[in-house]
Structure formats: structure tokens, C-alpha cells
N, C-alpha and C positions, 0 to 999 in steps of 0.2 A: 639704112640700118634698122630703122623701125619696121620698114616693110619687109624685111628680112626675118625679123623676130616674130612678126604677125603670121608670117607663111610658116615658119616652124611651129609654133602654138596651133595653127589650124592643122597641121599634119599631124602632131601628135593627138589631137583631139580626134581627128579622123580616124586614127589607128586605134584609140581606145573604144571608140563608137563600133569599129567592125569587129575588134576582139568580143566585146559585148554581144553582139548580134550572133557572132559565131558560137559563142558560150551557151545562147539560148536556144539556137538550132541544134546543138549537139545534145543538150538536155531533152528535148523534145524528140530526138531520134531515140535517143535512150530509153525515154518512158515508153516510147511506141514499141521497141524491141522486147522491153520487159513485159509489156501488156500482151503482145502477142504470144511471148513464151509461156505465161501465166494461163493464158485461154487454152493454148494446146496440151498444157499439164492437167488441166481441169477435165478437158475434153478425153484424155486419155483414162483418168481415174474415174470418170463416169462410164466411159466404154467397158472398162474392167469390170464394174459393179454389175453393169447389165448384161455381159456376155456369160455364156453356158462354156464351161471349161471341161475338158475330158476328165480332170481330176480336179476335185476342190482345192487342193494345196497349190495348184497352179495359178488360181485366182487371188489366193493370198500372196503368195510369192510376187507375184507381177504387182498386185497394188503397193507392197511394201517397197520394191525396188523402183517403181516409178513415184511414190511419194517420196522417196529419200533423194533420188537423183534428179528430180525436177524435168527440165525440158529434155534432158540427154535421154533420161529413161523413158519418156513419153516418144521420144523419136524412136527408139529401138522398139519399143513395145508396137508402134503403129507399122514398123518394117517387118519384124520378124515375130511378134508375140501374138498376134490375134489368131483365136481358134480358126481352123480350117472350116468352111462351109461344107455341108455335106450335100452332095448332089441328089441324093434320095430322100424324097420326102416323107 
């Protein structure tokens, strides 16, 4: 009887420790994802500030759009919003 109780207690303690380890891993992964997203967002804002746009209003609109939409706006900017490079020097 005592052996069964000790086995159940060990099982419960093991499950609790496993859950705690998983929670720590999930938090670390979450922090990593948020950090990468923030770096991409800041990179997009800096890129917008340093680029020459055909019209000044485009720079302002892109900056505001990326600023308020965070990572989603940064991804859209990097995919579609960067000004085209001229082949003529």
C-alpha cells in the first residue's frame, strides 16, 4: 500500500516538474518570437527613414502604417513597399 502511494506521489511530482519545464520553454520561445518581430519592425522603420521615395507623402504613409501595424506592416513593407532601385546611375 505504501509503495503504491509513494509511486503516485512520485508520478504527480514528475508531472508537475514536466509542466513547469514546458512553461519555461514556452515563455522562452515567446520571448524569442517577440524579440525577432521587434527587430524586424525597427529595421523596417529605419529603412523607411533612410530611403528616397518618389513622393515624400509615401515615406510618411509607410512610416505611419508600419508604426501602427508592427510586424505585419513591416513584412508588407519589405515585400511590397520598398522603392524600386533605378538601373540608371
